[in-house]
Structure formats: C-alpha cells, structure tokens
VMD Tcl script that draws the C-alpha trace (Angstrom):
set ca {
  {0.57 0.11 0.07}
  {1.14 3.41 -0.96}
  {0.86 6.10 1.70}
  {-0.68 8.98 0.83}
  {2.02 11.23 1.13}
  {3.88 9.43 -0.84}
  {1.29 9.78 -3.52}
  {1.39 13.54 -2.72}
  {5.03 14.02 -3.61}
  {4.72 11.42 -6.83}
  {1.79 13.58 -8.03}
  {3.98 17.15 -7.62}
  {6.78 15.65 -10.03}
  {6.05 17.81 -12.55}
  {7.03 20.83 -10.85}
  {10.46 20.36 -9.31}
  {10.82 22.45 -6.49}
  {7.63 21.04 -5.00}
  {8.46 17.62 -5.25}
  {12.02 17.52 -3.92}
  {9.77 19.81 -0.91}
  {7.45 17.27 -0.61}
  {9.64 14.06 -0.34}
  {11.80 15.53 1.73}
  {8.55 16.06 4.06}
  {7.41 12.61 3.76}
  {11.42 12.00 4.73}
  {11.12 13.20 7.92}
  {8.23 11.08 8.72}
  {9.61 8.12 7.18}
  {13.34 7.94 6.82}
  {13.42 4.47 6.26}
  {11.71 4.63 3.12}
  {14.49 3.25 0.43}
  {11.90 3.49 -2.31}
  {11.03 7.60 -1.95}
  {15.06 8.14 -1.46}
  {15.21 6.57 -4.86}
  {12.48 8.98 -6.28}
  {13.50 11.46 -4.63}
  {16.69 11.29 -6.36}
  {15.56 10.91 -9.83}
  {13.80 13.98 -9.41}
  {16.83 15.47 -8.19}
  {18.92 14.06 -11.16}
  {16.57 16.01 -13.80}
  {18.02 19.29 -15.02}
  {16.88 22.93 -13.45}
  {16.95 25.64 -15.93}
  {20.52 27.61 -16.40}
  {22.42 24.02 -16.01}
  {24.14 22.93 -18.68}
  {22.67 19.59 -20.15}
  {24.62 16.48 -21.70}
  {23.99 12.55 -21.04}
  {27.36 11.71 -18.87}
  {29.47 14.23 -16.88}
  {32.06 11.70 -17.46}
  {33.76 10.30 -21.05}
  {32.51 6.75 -20.77}
  {30.88 4.09 -23.35}
  {27.63 4.69 -22.23}
  {24.91 7.49 -23.74}
  {21.65 8.05 -22.73}
  {18.58 10.16 -24.16}
  {17.76 11.89 -20.55}
  {19.77 14.68 -20.03}
  {21.64 15.25 -16.94}
  {24.24 18.02 -15.75}
  {27.30 17.54 -13.51}
  {24.79 19.85 -11.08}
  {21.91 17.09 -11.22}
  {24.68 14.71 -10.96}
  {25.79 16.66 -7.47}
  {22.14 16.74 -6.10}
  {21.23 12.85 -7.12}
  {24.68 11.19 -4.87}
  {23.94 13.47 -2.06}
  {20.70 12.01 -1.81}
  {21.89 8.46 -2.15}
  {24.41 9.16 0.84}
  {21.82 10.57 2.87}
  {19.54 7.72 2.17}
  {21.87 4.86 2.90}
  {22.15 6.54 6.07}
  {18.79 6.62 7.05}
  {17.30 3.13 5.52}
  {17.63 -0.31 7.17}
  {20.94 -2.04 6.55}
  {18.43 -4.65 4.69}
  {17.16 -1.70 2.55}
  {20.80 -0.53 1.01}
  {21.13 -3.03 -1.42}
  {18.42 -0.95 -3.60}
  {20.04 2.28 -3.03}
  {23.03 1.04 -4.34}
  {21.95 -0.61 -7.06}
  {19.85 2.59 -7.89}
  {22.79 4.95 -7.54}
  {25.25 2.01 -9.12}
  {23.09 2.40 -12.65}
  {22.90 6.04 -12.27}
  {26.85 6.09 -12.40}
  {26.85 3.40 -15.60}
  {24.61 5.98 -17.51}
  {25.83 8.94 -16.66}
  {28.38 9.36 -14.58}
  {31.84 6.74 -13.61}
  {31.17 3.33 -14.94}
  {33.74 2.02 -12.57}
  {32.12 3.46 -9.85}
  {28.71 2.30 -10.92}
  {30.20 -1.14 -11.44}
  {31.01 -1.30 -8.19}
  {27.97 -0.23 -6.34}
  {25.90 -3.15 -8.40}
  {28.30 -5.48 -7.03}
  {28.17 -4.62 -3.92}
  {24.40 -4.24 -3.97}
  {24.60 -8.38 -5.58}
  {27.03 -8.91 -2.29}
  {24.41 -7.70 -0.37}
  {21.15 -9.18 -1.99}
  {21.65 -11.52 -3.68}
  {18.29 -11.56 -5.56}
  {19.81 -8.49 -7.49}
  {21.74 -10.50 -9.31}
  {20.23 -10.16 -12.94}
  {21.40 -6.72 -12.87}
  {24.94 -7.75 -13.21}
  {23.75 -9.47 -16.88}
  {21.85 -6.34 -18.28}
  {23.33 -5.28 -21.92}
  {23.96 -1.54 -20.31}
  {25.93 -3.14 -17.18}
  {27.72 -5.89 -19.22}
  {29.08 -3.26 -21.99}
  {30.72 -1.21 -18.92}
  {31.97 -4.01 -17.65}
  {33.69 -4.41 -21.30}
  {34.86 -0.50 -21.86}
  {36.17 -0.83 -18.45}
  {38.46 -3.89 -18.33}
  {40.96 -2.11 -20.31}
  {41.34 0.04 -17.36}
  {41.20 -2.42 -14.06}
  {42.83 -0.58 -11.95}
  {39.97 1.95 -11.74}
  {37.26 -0.87 -11.54}
  {39.64 -2.26 -8.61}
  {40.32 1.17 -7.28}
  {36.27 1.78 -7.18}
  {35.77 -1.46 -5.99}
  {38.21 -0.34 -2.60}
  {36.61 2.80 -2.41}
  {32.81 1.41 -1.92}
  {34.14 -1.37 0.54}
  {35.59 0.42 2.56}
  {32.77 3.23 2.18}
  {29.31 2.14 2.04}
  {29.71 -1.20 3.89}
  {27.80 0.17 7.05}
  {27.46 -1.57 10.43}
}
mol new
graphics top color blue
foreach p $ca { graphics top sphere $p radius 0.5 }
foreach p [lrange $ca 0 end-1] q [lrange $ca 1 end] { graphics top cylinder $p $q radius 0.2 }
display resetview
C-alpha cells in the first residue's frame, strides 16, 4: 500500500521544487523508506534551468537519452548518500543498485559497477542486474582499465559497507 503523502510527492513530479519539498517532508516522517529516497534522487537528477545538459558528466561508453548536468548528478549523489545512512540495513542494497545504474548511465562506469557489485553482495536476488546489456557493456569497457575498477571496488567496500 502506497502512503498518501508519498502519492502527493509523486503527483508533484512535474514541478521539481514542489516535488523535492514534498519528498523531503515525507522522508522526515518516514526516513527509512528506500523507495522514497530513490524517487527523490531520480527527481534531483533532472536538469534545472540554467544548467548545462549532457548525456554523461564523465567520458564513457554509454550515452543516454535522458539528460543530466554536473549539478544534477551531485544532487542525486547527495540524496543517495543521505539515504544510505537512514534506511534499514537490508534496504541499502536497493539504493546502491539505483545509484550504480545512475553512474553506469551518466557518470563513472567503474564506480557504478562497484556499487552494483556491492548491492548484489548484500542482496543476492539483485544478481540479474549484472547481466543487463548496459552493465555488461560497461564491464567490457572497463576491462581495459582494470586498475580503475579495482580502485572503485576498494572505495565502495570501505565507504558503503556500514554496520
């Protein structure tokens, strides 16, 4: 069952400012709702007026039809970081998966792959994401720079495994 306040936040989606405000209010009451953190991050990923649009903020293989900006990626990353601290331990894998896909599509593929691997380690039922075409292509691209992927794995292990 979807909470009525969550529905109010979703209905505000076209107005980015209202959407953020309503999700923040909802998350004050229900800070452990992983789905709401992911929705807020997706909202924050949207480009605001005056920001330079791009399909990727870092060079990489994937190009997306969805546009982002450097600032929108920073906003989304902050939301994921904040959510990881507040959700139940068993729900962190879902935030890591969503964040990993965001990075694979628009940011740093090696970091995104490391986040996805960590999500799968925490929750085996997410294994199927590792065989998605976009993820397989990112692995092939990053095999050329194995050091980058190894470094990203180490960083994710040390930073995002929270007891």
